[in-house]
C-alpha positions in Angstrom: 101.3 102.1 -66.0 98.7 100.8 -63.6 95.9 102.5 -65.5 97.2 100.9 -68.8 97.2 97.5 -67.2 93.6 97.9 -66.0 92.5 99.0 -69.5 94.0 95.9 -71.1 92.2 93.6 -68.7 88.9 95.4 -69.4 89.4 95.0 -73.2 90.2 91.3 -72.8 87.0 90.7 -70.8 84.9 92.5 -73.3 86.4 90.4 -76.2 85.5 87.2 -74.3 81.9 88.2 -73.8 81.5 89.1 -77.5 82.9 85.7 -78.5 80.5 83.9 -76.3 77.4 85.6 -77.7 78.7 85.1 -81.3 79.0 81.3 -80.7 75.5 81.1 -79.2 72.0 81.3 -80.7 71.1 84.7 -79.2 67.4 84.1 -79.9 67.4 81.0 -77.7 68.7 83.2 -74.8 66.5 86.3 -75.1 63.6 84.9 -77.1 64.3 86.8 -80.3 63.0 86.3 -83.8 65.8 84.2 -85.2 65.3 81.8 -88.1 65.1 78.8 -85.8 62.5 80.4 -83.5 60.5 77.7 -81.5 58.9 80.1 -79.1 55.8 80.6 -81.2 54.7 76.9 -81.2 51.4 76.1 -79.5 53.2 74.2 -76.8 55.6 77.0 -75.9 52.7 79.6 -76.0 51.0 77.6 -73.3 54.1 77.4 -71.2 55.0 81.0 -71.6 51.5 82.2 -70.7 51.3 79.8 -67.8 47.6 79.2 -68.4 46.0 76.5 -66.2 44.6 73.4 -67.8 40.8 73.5 -68.0 39.2 71.0 -65.6 37.6 67.9 -67.1 33.9 67.9 -67.6 32.0 68.0 -64.3 30.7 64.6 -63.1 27.9 64.0 -60.6 29.7 61.2 -58.7 27.0 61.1 -56.0 24.4 59.8 -58.4 26.6 56.9 -59.2 26.8 55.8 -55.6 23.8 53.6 -54.5 22.6 52.7 -51.1 22.9 48.9 -50.6 20.8 47.4 -47.9 22.6 44.1 -48.3 26.2 45.5 -47.9 26.6 44.0 -44.4 27.0 47.5 -42.9 24.5 48.2 -40.1 22.0 51.0 -40.9 18.7 52.5 -39.6 16.0 54.9 -40.8 15.9 58.0 -38.6 14.5 61.5 -38.1 16.4 64.7 -37.2 16.3 65.9 -33.6 18.9 68.7 -33.8 20.9 70.3 -36.6 24.4 71.2 -35.2 26.6 72.0 -38.2 27.6 70.8 -41.6 29.0 67.5 -40.5 27.2 66.8 -37.2 23.5 66.1 -36.7 21.6 64.5 -33.8 19.1 61.9 -34.9 16.1 60.3 -33.2 16.8 56.5 -33.2 15.4 53.4 -31.7 16.6 52.7 -28.2 18.2 49.5 -29.3 20.8 51.6 -31.0 21.2 54.3 -28.3 19.5 54.0 -24.9 18.8 57.7 -24.9 16.9 57.4 -28.2 19.3 60.0 -29.7 22.3 59.3 -31.8 24.9 62.1 -32.2 26.2 61.6 -35.7 29.6 62.7 -37.0 29.7 62.4 -40.8 32.3 60.0 -42.2 34.9 61.3 -44.8 34.1 65.0 -44.4 35.3 67.9 -42.3 33.2 71.0 -42.9 34.4 74.4 -41.7 33.3 75.3 -38.2 30.0 77.2 -37.6 29.3 76.9 -33.9 31.9 77.7 -31.2 34.4 78.8 -33.9 33.2 80.5 -37.1 35.1 79.8 -40.3 34.5 80.9 -43.9 32.1 78.5 -45.7 31.0 77.0 -42.3 27.5 78.5 -42.3 27.0 77.6 -46.0 27.9 74.0 -45.2 25.6 73.9 -42.2 22.7 75.4 -44.1 23.3 73.0 -47.0 23.0 70.0 -44.6 19.9 71.4 -42.9 18.1 72.2 -46.2 18.7 68.7 -47.6 17.6 66.9 -44.5 14.7 69.2 -43.9 13.3 68.4 -47.4 13.9 64.7 -47.0 11.0 62.2 -47.0 13.3 59.5 -45.6 16.7 59.6 -43.9 19.0 56.6 -43.4 22.2 56.5 -41.3 24.7 53.8 -42.1 27.9 52.7 -40.3 31.0 51.9 -42.3 31.1 48.4 -40.6 28.7 45.8 -39.3 28.4 47.7 -36.0 27.9 51.3 -34.8 31.3 52.9 -34.4 32.2 55.9 -32.1 34.4 58.7 -33.1 37.5 59.8 -31.0 35.3 61.7 -28.5 33.4 58.5 -27.6 30.1 60.5 -27.7 29.4 60.6 -31.4 28.9 57.9 -34.0 30.6 57.8 -37.4 28.0 57.4 -40.1 27.1 57.8 -43.7 23.9 59.9 -44.1 21.5 59.0 -47.0 18.4 60.9 -47.9 15.7 61.2 -50.5 13.2 63.9 -51.2 10.4 61.7 -52.8 9.3 58.2 -52.2 10.1 57.4 -55.9 13.6 58.9 -55.7 16.8 57.1 -55.0 18.8 57.8 -51.8 21.7 60.3 -52.1 24.8 60.2 -49.9 25.0 63.5 -48.1 28.6 63.0 -47.0 29.8 62.7 -50.6 27.4 65.5 -51.7 29.1 67.9 -49.2 32.4 67.0 -50.9 31.0 67.4 -54.3 29.7 70.9 -53.5 33.1 71.9 -52.3 31.7 72.5 -48.8 34.1 70.2 -47.1 37.6 68.9 -47.3 38.1 65.1 -47.2 38.8 63.5 -43.8 40.4 60.0 -43.8 38.3 59.3 -46.9 40.7 56.7 -48.4 40.0 54.3 -45.4 36.3 53.9 -45.9 33.8 52.1 -48.1 33.5 55.0 -50.6 37.1 56.1 -50.4 37.9 56.0 -54.1 34.8 57.9 -55.0 35.5 60.5 -52.3 39.0 61.0 -53.5 37.8 61.6 -57.1 35.2 64.1 -55.8 37.7 66.1 -53.8 40.0 66.2 -56.9 37.1 67.5 -59.0 36.1 70.2 -56.4 39.7 71.3 -56.1 40.0 71.6 -59.9 36.8 73.6 -60.1 37.8 75.7 -57.1 34.4 75.2 -55.4 33.7 77.0 -52.1 36.3 75.8 -49.6 38.7 75.3 -52.5 38.0 78.7 -53.9 40.5 81.5 -54.0 37.7 84.0 -53.4 35.8 85.0 -50.2 32.8 83.4 -48.7 29.9 85.9 -49.3 28.2 84.7 -46.1 31.2 85.2 -43.8 31.7 88.5 -42.0 35.3 89.7 -42.8 34.8 93.2 -41.5 35.8 94.8 -38.2 33.7 94.3 -35.2 30.6 96.5 -34.7 31.2 98.3 -31.3 27.7 98.4 -29.7 26.0 98.0 -26.3 24.4 94.8 -25.2 21.1 96.7 -25.3 21.6 97.5 -29.0 22.6 93.9 -29.7 19.5 92.4 -28.0 17.0 94.9 -29.5 18.4 94.3 -33.0 19.7 90.7 -32.8 18.6 89.8 -36.4 20.5 92.7 -37.8 23.8 91.6 -36.2 23.3 87.8 -36.9 26.4 86.3 -38.5 28.5 89.5 -37.9 31.2 90.2 -35.4 30.4 92.5 -32.5 32.1 94.1 -29.6 30.3 95.0 -26.3 30.8 95.2 -22.6 29.1 93.5 -19.6 29.6 91.7 -16.3 30.2 88.0 -16.1 27.5 86.6 -13.7 28.1 82.9 -14.3 30.6 80.6 -16.0 29.8 76.9 -16.6 30.0 74.3 -19.3 32.3 76.4 -21.5 29.8 79.2 -21.4 29.9 82.6 -19.8 26.7 84.5 -19.0 27.0 88.3 -19.4 24.6 91.0 -18.2 24.4 94.8 -18.6 22.1 97.3 -16.9 20.6 100.0 -19.0 19.9 103.1 -17.0 17.7 104.7 -19.6 15.1 101.9 -19.7 15.9 100.5 -16.2 16.2 96.9 -17.5 18.9 94.3 -17.6 20.0 92.8 -20.9 21.8 89.4 -21.1 23.6 87.1 -23.6 25.5 83.8 -23.3 29.1 83.6 -24.7 30.2 80.1 -25.8 34.0 79.9 -25.8 34.3 76.1 -26.2 38.0 75.2 -26.3 39.1 78.4 -27.9 40.6 80.0 -24.8 43.9 79.4 -23.0 44.2 79.8 -19.2 44.8 83.6 -19.5 41.6 84.0 -21.5 39.6 81.8 -19.2 40.7 83.8 -16.1 39.3 87.0 -17.8 35.8 85.4 -17.9 35.7 84.9 -14.1 32.5 85.7 -12.4 32.5 89.4 -11.2 34.7 90.7 -14.0 33.5 93.4 -16.3 34.8 92.4 -19.7 34.8 93.4 -23.3 33.6 90.6 -25.6 34.5 90.4 -29.3 32.8 87.5 -31.1 30.3 86.3 -33.7 26.5 86.5 -33.3 25.1 83.1 -33.9 21.7 81.3 -33.5 22.2 78.3 -31.2 19.9 75.6 -32.6 20.2 73.2 -29.7 19.3 75.8 -27.1 16.9 77.7 -29.3 18.5 81.0 -28.6 21.2 83.4 -29.7 24.7 83.4 -28.4 28.2 84.9 -29.0 30.9 82.5 -30.2 34.3 82.4 -31.8 35.9 84.1 -28.8 39.7 84.6 -28.9 42.6 85.5 -26.6 46.2 85.9 -27.9 48.5 85.9 -24.9 51.4 87.1 -27.1 49.4 90.2 -28.0 47.3 90.8 -24.8 46.1 94.2 -26.1 45.0 92.9 -29.5 41.6 94.4 -30.5 40.1 91.0 -31.1 40.9 89.7 -27.6 38.5 89.2 -24.8 39.5 92.0 -22.3 39.2 92.4 -18.6 38.0 95.9 -17.7 37.5 95.6 -13.9 36.8 93.0 -11.2 34.6 92.8 -8.1 31.3 93.4 -9.9 28.2 91.8 -8.5 25.5 90.0 -10.4 22.1 91.7 -10.1 20.0 88.7 -9.1 17.0 91.0 -9.3 13.6 89.8 -8.1 11.3 88.6 -10.8 7.8 87.3 -10.3 6.4 84.4 -12.3 4.0 86.3 -14.5 6.7 88.8 -15.5 9.2 86.1 -16.4 6.7 84.0 -18.4 4.6 86.6 -20.2 5.9 90.1 -19.3 6.5 92.5 -22.2 8.9 95.4 -22.5 8.7 98.2 -25.1 11.6 100.2 -26.5 12.1 103.0 -28.9 14.4 101.8 -31.7 16.0 104.0 -34.3 16.2 102.6 -37.8 18.8 103.9 -40.2 18.0 103.8 -43.9 20.5 103.3 -46.7 20.2 106.9 -47.6 21.2 108.0 -44.1 17.7 108.8 -43.0 16.5 107.8 -39.5 13.1 106.6 -38.4 11.9 105.6 -34.9 9.7 102.6 -34.1 8.4 101.0 -31.0 9.6 97.4 -30.5 7.8 95.2 -27.9 9.8 92.1 -26.7 9.3 89.4 -24.1 10.8 90.2 -20.7 12.3 86.8 -20.8 14.0 87.4 -24.2 15.5 90.8 -23.1 16.9 89.3 -19.9 17.8 86.0 -21.3 21.1 84.7 -19.8 21.2 87.5 -17.1 20.8 86.8 -13.4 17.5 86.8 -11.5 15.9 85.5 -8.3 12.4 84.3 -7.5 10.9 84.1 -4.0 8.2 82.2 -2.1 7.9 79.3 -4.6 6.2 76.1 -3.5 7.6 72.9 -5.0 4.9 70.9 -6.8 6.9 68.3 -8.7 10.5 67.2 -9.3 11.6 65.3 -12.4 15.1 63.9 -12.8 16.6 63.3 -16.3 17.3 59.6 -16.5 19.7 59.3 -19.4 21.9 61.3 -21.9 24.5 64.0 -21.2 22.0 65.7 -18.7 21.5 62.5 -16.7 20.9 63.6 -13.1 19.7 67.1 -13.9 16.4 68.1 -12.5 13.3 70.0 -13.5 11.6 71.4 -10.4 8.1 72.6 -11.0 7.1 75.4 -8.6 4.0 77.5 -7.9 3.8 81.1 -6.7 1.3 82.3 -4.1 -1.2 82.9 -6.9 -0.9 79.5 -8.4 1.3 80.5 -11.4 3.7 77.7 -12.3 7.4 78.1 -13.3 10.2 75.5 -13.8 13.6 75.7 -12.2 16.0 73.6 -14.3 19.1 72.5 -12.6 22.4 71.3 -13.9 23.7 68.1 -12.3 24.1 69.4 -8.7 26.9 68.3 -6.5 27.2 68.5 -2.7 29.8 71.2 -1.9 31.5 69.0 0.7 31.2 65.4 -0.4 30.9 65.9 -4.2 28.0 63.4 -4.3 25.2 64.0 -6.8 22.2 65.7 -5.2 19.0 63.9 -6.0 15.3 64.9 -6.0 15.0 63.7 -2.4 16.7 67.0 -1.4 13.6 68.9 -2.7 10.5 67.6 -1.0 7.2 68.5 -2.6 5.4 71.2 -0.6 8.6 72.9 0.5 8.7 76.7 0.1 11.9 78.1 -1.4 13.7 81.1 -2.8 15.9 80.5 -5.9 18.4 82.5 -7.9 19.9 81.6 -11.3 20.1 82.5 -14.9 17.0 83.3 -17.1 16.8 80.5 -19.8 14.3 79.0 -22.2 13.3 75.5 -23.0 10.8 74.5 -25.6 9.6 78.0 -25.9 8.9 78.5 -22.1 11.1 80.8 -20.0 12.5 79.3 -16.8 15.3 79.8 -14.3 18.4 77.8 -14.6 20.1 76.7 -11.3 23.8 76.0 -11.1 24.4 75.2 -7.4 22.5 73.8 -4.4 23.5 77.0 -2.6 21.3 78.9 -5.0 18.1 77.4 -3.5 17.2 78.5 0.0 14.4 76.7 2.0 12.0 78.7 4.2 12.1 77.4 7.7 8.9 75.6 8.9 6.7 77.7 11.1 
């Protein structure tokens, strides 16, 4: 009886389903070929295929924006001092604008991907674009968005529009807007400035055309691969080969200052020390920073970059994820209690010494050839520790302004009359914290010094980080 009852209920349900489909236009439910078929209209074809609407014809908005000397906004003609990245450049300016003669400019309305401390896709392309445009310029103008020069949130940079032209007869082009138009930057507070409406239109166009930062594809200039595991020797001997790639290597931290760790590694085969600086910026938390303590042997994973301001190579984009301490991309502590070499170097060796190495070159077909590569002693040991002895102080110059105000360049002479420069940071008295001045380094004094091999304006020098790194010989 129960089975019969269940059968009756099943038949009733089936009858109701059949009645429902009979009353409905089945083609409207399953997209069939009924007489009243509307699925083949042009409108429904587009909806069904979900095809994107083609973007409107491309517009060169930048050409429509003209520099106006009578706008009431303050401006000045400048030259480039240092290229930093896509949206930051240091310009030489009149001292009436900046007492240092240098204005650190942050471009208005744009925010290009990072290409210095942190490396992001499209960052190097944006940086190179800015550099190429301004390098070709016959005239550059920076312009505030108001009637006075305005600082950014850091208080150290000025917010400006950058205009350039590549021929005397040409009109100025706005580089900020051009970065947006090339899709090399996303907009940054663009609606609140003088060219906000144009900037918004440009960003919308770059988004529609999926240009660069708005692209769904990969940046061909960004290294997405795994880190090359190499030695510091291999890195320094083939630095151009590894430029813009991610590398992993080991070394000893010999100094840590100004968000930069200095790493050295001794190579037993050649009997020389190799060094590199690692700029970590604000990327690391307290756990990561503790790993980069002086004396620790560490594994570094980061991006090889040419540091324009310092005129040398460095490692950047360093990471530490405390939630995954063993992650392969983390900076890693291997051991502690390691000592810096502070090996003795004489002046001629530092300034003009040469070192030769046998380098193996691998071809695309797997073949190998060996060549001899000769490099400056200073380049090989750059950013490693060294000491120099029996130097006589000949002159002391103190930087009078800028971020290095108070730092000193101490010109010294060895026993054979060879000159070398010791460049200090702003030195502080260990007990009182007072700034140490040039009076502490009397001309004619004989000293020993230890520091980090560095370079300035093409000349190798020794960088001093503490007053305790300079020892005076007692008078006879």
